[in-house]
C-alpha positions as CSV (number, residue, x, y, z in Angstrom):
1,X,17.6,84.4,277.3
2,X,17.1,87.8,275.7
3,X,14.6,86.3,273.3
4,X,12.7,84.6,276.1
5,X,12.6,87.9,278.1
6,X,11.4,89.7,275.0
7,X,8.5,87.3,274.4
8,X,7.7,87.3,278.0
9,X,7.4,91.1,277.8
10,X,5.1,90.9,274.9
11,X,2.9,88.4,276.8
12,X,2.8,90.6,279.9
13,X,2.0,93.7,277.8
14,X,-0.8,91.8,276.0
15,X,-2.3,90.7,279.3
16,X,-2.1,94.2,280.7
17,X,-3.8,95.5,277.6
18,X,-6.6,93.0,277.8
19,X,-7.1,93.8,281.4
20,X,-7.3,97.6,280.7
21,X,-9.7,97.0,277.8
22,X,-11.9,94.8,280.0
23,X,-11.8,97.4,282.8
24,X,-12.9,100.1,280.4
25,X,-15.7,98.0,279.0
26,X,-16.9,97.1,282.5
27,X,-16.9,100.8,283.6
28,X,-18.8,102.1,280.6
29,X,-21.2,99.2,280.3
30,X,-22.2,99.5,284.0
31,X,-22.3,103.3,283.9
32,X,-24.7,103.2,281.0
33,X,-27.1,101.1,283.2
34,X,-26.8,103.6,286.0
35,X,-27.5,106.5,283.8
36,X,-30.3,105.0,281.7
37,X,-33.7,106.8,281.8
38,X,-36.9,104.9,281.8
39,X,-40.2,106.1,280.3
40,X,-42.5,103.8,282.2
41,X,-46.2,104.7,282.0
42,X,-47.4,106.2,285.2
43,X,-49.2,103.5,287.2
44,X,-52.8,104.1,288.2
45,X,-53.1,105.7,291.6
46,X,-54.6,103.5,294.2
47,X,-57.0,104.8,296.9
48,X,-54.8,106.2,299.7
49,X,-56.8,105.6,303.0
50,X,-56.7,108.0,305.9
51,X,-58.3,106.0,308.7
52,X,-55.9,104.9,311.5
53,X,-56.8,101.2,311.2
54,X,-55.8,101.1,307.5
55,X,-52.6,103.1,308.2
56,X,-51.6,100.7,311.0
57,X,-52.2,97.7,308.6
58,X,-50.1,99.5,306.1
59,X,-47.2,99.5,308.6
60,X,-47.6,95.7,309.1
61,X,-47.7,95.2,305.3
62,X,-44.6,97.4,304.9
63,X,-42.7,95.4,307.5
64,X,-43.6,92.1,305.9
65,X,-42.2,93.4,302.6
66,X,-39.0,94.6,304.2
67,X,-39.5,98.4,304.0
68,X,-38.2,99.0,307.5
69,X,-35.4,96.5,307.0
70,X,-33.9,98.7,304.2
71,X,-35.1,102.2,305.0
72,X,-34.7,102.0,308.8
73,X,-37.1,101.6,311.6
74,X,-38.3,105.2,311.3
75,X,-38.0,105.2,307.5
76,X,-35.4,107.9,307.6
77,X,-32.9,105.9,305.6
78,X,-30.3,103.2,306.2
79,X,-27.5,101.3,304.6
80,X,-28.8,97.8,304.0
81,X,-25.8,96.6,302.0
82,X,-22.2,97.5,302.2
83,X,-19.9,94.9,300.7
84,X,-16.2,95.8,300.2
85,X,-15.2,95.8,296.5
86,X,-18.8,95.0,295.5
87,X,-21.4,97.7,296.4
88,X,-22.8,100.0,299.0
89,X,-26.6,100.8,298.8
90,X,-28.2,103.6,300.8
91,X,-32.0,103.4,301.0
92,X,-33.3,107.0,301.2
93,X,-35.2,108.8,303.9
94,X,-38.9,108.4,303.0
95,X,-40.4,110.8,305.5
96,X,-41.7,113.9,303.9
97,X,-39.5,113.4,300.8
98,X,-41.8,112.0,298.2
99,X,-45.3,112.6,297.0
100,X,-47.9,109.8,296.8
101,X,-47.5,109.6,293.0
102,X,-43.7,109.3,293.3
103,X,-44.0,106.6,295.9
104,X,-46.5,104.6,293.9
105,X,-44.3,105.0,290.7
106,X,-41.1,103.9,292.5
107,X,-42.8,101.0,294.2
108,X,-44.7,99.7,291.2
109,X,-42.1,100.4,288.4
110,X,-38.7,100.9,290.1
111,X,-38.4,104.3,288.4
112,X,-37.3,107.3,290.5
113,X,-38.4,110.9,290.1
114,X,-35.5,111.7,287.8
115,X,-36.3,108.8,285.5
116,X,-33.4,106.6,286.5
117,X,-33.9,103.2,288.1
118,X,-33.7,102.2,291.7
119,X,-31.3,99.5,292.6
120,X,-31.8,96.7,295.1
121,X,-35.4,97.8,295.8
122,X,-37.6,94.7,294.9
123,X,-40.1,96.5,292.7
124,X,-40.3,93.3,290.7
125,X,-41.9,91.8,293.8
126,X,-44.0,94.8,294.7
127,X,-45.4,94.9,291.2
128,X,-47.7,92.0,292.3
129,X,-49.4,94.0,295.0
130,X,-53.1,94.8,294.9
131,X,-54.0,98.4,294.8
132,X,-55.6,98.1,298.2
133,X,-52.3,96.8,299.8
134,X,-50.2,99.4,298.0
135,X,-52.6,102.2,299.0
136,X,-52.3,101.2,302.7
137,X,-48.5,101.0,302.5
138,X,-48.3,104.5,300.9
139,X,-50.7,105.8,303.5
140,X,-48.4,104.4,306.3
141,X,-45.3,105.9,304.7
142,X,-47.0,109.3,304.3
143,X,-48.1,109.2,307.9
144,X,-44.6,109.2,309.3
145,X,-43.4,112.5,310.7
146,X,-41.0,114.3,308.4
147,X,-37.5,114.1,309.7
148,X,-33.9,114.5,308.6
149,X,-32.3,111.4,307.2
150,X,-30.1,109.8,304.6
151,X,-30.0,110.5,300.9
152,X,-30.4,107.4,298.8
153,X,-27.7,106.2,296.4
154,X,-25.9,103.2,294.9
155,X,-22.1,103.0,294.9
156,X,-21.0,100.2,292.7
157,X,-17.5,99.0,293.3
158,X,-15.3,97.0,290.8
159,X,-16.7,93.6,291.4
160,X,-20.2,95.0,291.5
161,X,-19.7,96.9,288.2
162,X,-18.5,93.6,286.6
163,X,-21.6,91.9,287.8
164,X,-23.8,94.6,286.4
165,X,-21.9,94.7,283.1
166,X,-22.3,90.9,282.8
167,X,-26.1,91.3,283.3
168,X,-26.3,89.3,286.5
169,X,-27.7,92.2,288.5
170,X,-30.4,94.3,286.8
171,X,-31.8,97.7,287.8
172,X,-35.2,97.4,289.3
173,X,-37.0,99.2,286.5
174,X,-35.6,96.8,283.9
175,X,-36.7,93.8,286.0
176,X,-40.3,95.2,286.2
177,X,-40.3,96.0,282.5
178,X,-39.5,92.3,281.7
179,X,-42.2,90.9,283.9
180,X,-44.8,88.8,282.1
181,X,-47.3,89.1,284.9
182,X,-47.7,92.1,287.3
183,X,-50.5,93.0,289.7
184,X,-52.7,90.2,290.8
185,X,-56.0,89.9,292.7
186,X,-56.7,87.0,295.1
187,X,-59.6,85.3,296.8
188,X,-59.0,85.5,300.6
189,X,-61.4,82.6,301.1
190,X,-59.3,80.4,298.9
191,X,-56.0,79.3,300.6
192,X,-54.3,78.5,297.3
193,X,-55.2,81.9,295.8
194,X,-54.3,83.8,298.9
195,X,-51.1,81.8,299.4
196,X,-49.9,82.4,295.9
197,X,-50.5,86.1,296.4
198,X,-48.5,86.2,299.6
199,X,-45.6,84.1,298.2
200,X,-45.2,86.3,295.2
201,X,-45.4,89.4,297.4
202,X,-43.0,88.2,300.1
203,X,-40.7,85.5,298.6
204,X,-40.1,86.2,294.9
205,X,-37.5,88.9,295.8
206,X,-35.0,86.2,296.8
207,X,-36.4,83.0,295.3
208,X,-37.2,84.4,291.8
209,X,-40.4,84.9,289.9
210,X,-40.6,81.2,289.2
211,X,-39.8,80.4,292.9
212,X,-37.1,78.0,291.8
213,X,-34.3,79.9,293.6
214,X,-31.6,82.3,292.9
215,X,-27.9,81.5,293.8
216,X,-27.1,85.3,293.8
217,X,-29.5,85.8,296.7
218,X,-27.6,83.9,299.4
219,X,-28.2,80.6,297.5
220,X,-32.0,81.0,298.0
221,X,-33.4,77.5,297.2
222,X,-36.3,76.3,295.1
223,X,-39.3,76.6,297.3
224,X,-40.2,73.0,296.6
225,X,-38.1,72.5,299.8
226,X,-41.2,73.3,301.7
227,X,-42.5,69.8,300.8
228,X,-40.2,68.5,303.6
229,X,-42.0,70.6,306.3
230,X,-45.0,69.7,308.3
231,X,-47.6,72.3,308.9
232,X,-46.2,72.8,312.4
233,X,-42.6,73.0,311.3
234,X,-43.4,75.6,308.6
235,X,-45.3,77.7,311.1
236,X,-42.4,77.5,313.5
237,X,-39.9,78.4,310.8
238,X,-41.9,81.5,309.9
239,X,-42.1,82.5,313.5
240,X,-38.6,81.9,314.9
241,X,-36.5,81.4,311.8
242,X,-35.3,77.9,312.6
243,X,-35.2,75.6,309.6
244,X,-35.6,71.8,309.9
245,X,-33.2,70.4,312.4
246,X,-33.0,73.7,314.2
247,X,-30.7,75.2,311.6
248,X,-29.9,78.9,311.4
249,X,-29.9,80.0,307.7
250,X,-27.8,82.9,306.5
251,X,-30.5,85.3,305.4
252,X,-33.9,83.6,305.8
253,X,-33.7,83.0,309.6
254,X,-33.4,86.7,310.4
255,X,-35.8,87.7,307.7
256,X,-38.4,85.4,309.2
257,X,-38.0,86.8,312.7
258,X,-38.0,90.4,311.5
259,X,-40.7,90.2,308.8
260,X,-42.7,87.0,308.7
261,X,-43.2,86.5,312.4
262,X,-46.0,89.2,312.3
263,X,-48.0,87.2,309.7
264,X,-51.4,86.0,310.9
265,X,-51.9,82.2,311.3
266,X,-54.3,82.3,308.4
267,X,-51.6,83.9,306.2
268,X,-49.0,81.4,307.1
269,X,-51.4,78.5,306.5
270,X,-52.3,79.9,303.1
271,X,-48.6,80.2,302.1
272,X,-48.0,76.6,303.2
273,X,-51.0,75.3,301.3
274,X,-49.9,77.0,298.1
275,X,-46.3,75.9,298.4
276,X,-47.3,72.3,299.2
277,X,-49.7,72.3,296.1
278,X,-46.9,73.7,294.0
279,X,-44.5,71.0,295.2
280,X,-47.0,68.3,294.4
281,X,-47.5,69.6,290.9
282,X,-43.8,69.2,290.3
C-alpha cells in the first residue's frame, strides 16, 4: 500500500509539474504576442473629403463594416466582447483621439500608435478597401464631436491566452502582414467585380480570406451555402437576418439587421451574383 501511495504521489507531482510548465509557457508565449512591436510601412494617405455628402456616406460605410457595433453608436468606445475565462476587448473612443494618419494606419495595418497590434479589429478585412472608401470612413470618424469615452484594451484570460499561444487567434497586424492580396479596385458596372469587393470588405472577417468559413467565428460556414438561396431569399436574409426556413442564426442574423440592412439593392444584388458565380465555380 505504501509503495502504491508513493508512486501515486510521483504521478500527481509529475502532472502538477507539467501543468505548471504549460501554464508558464502559455503566459510567456501569449505575452510576447501582446508586447510585439510592428514596423509596418506607413500606408499611403487617401484623400479625406470634407463635403457633407461624402461624410454621410462614410457613416454608412462604417456601419456596414461594423465600426459602430464595436466602438459604440457615438464611437466613444464600447465592450464588444466579454467572455468569462477567455477575453474582454474594449474598443476605444475614436472621437478626437486619433489623427487621420493614425486612423489610416490602424485601419489598414492593424498597428497602433505605440507600434503594438490591435486585437479583434478586422484590419485583415479593411485592408481590401479602396482609398476612396477608406477616406470617407476616416472623414466620418473625424467629423464626430470629441467626447469622453472608454480607453481601448485587450484583457486575455486563461483560455484566451492558451488560444493565442496555440496560434489560433492572431493579432490584427500579423494577419495583415500575412495577406497575399490587399487593397483592391472594382468596376461598379460589373456585378461580379463589385460583388467580390463587397464580400471581401464585409464578409471575410468571419468567413475567412478564402470565404470557406471559420469555426472560431461562431462556426461561420463556407459561403458556398448561398447557392441554396434564391435572389429574393438572399435579399430578405440581408434585410431581416432570417436564414432559409426562417432560422435565426447566432451571429449573422443580428449582423444583417444592424449592418447589412442598409445596403442598397444594387449592392445586395452584386454580392449575390459574385457568391453564386463562386459557388458554380466549385
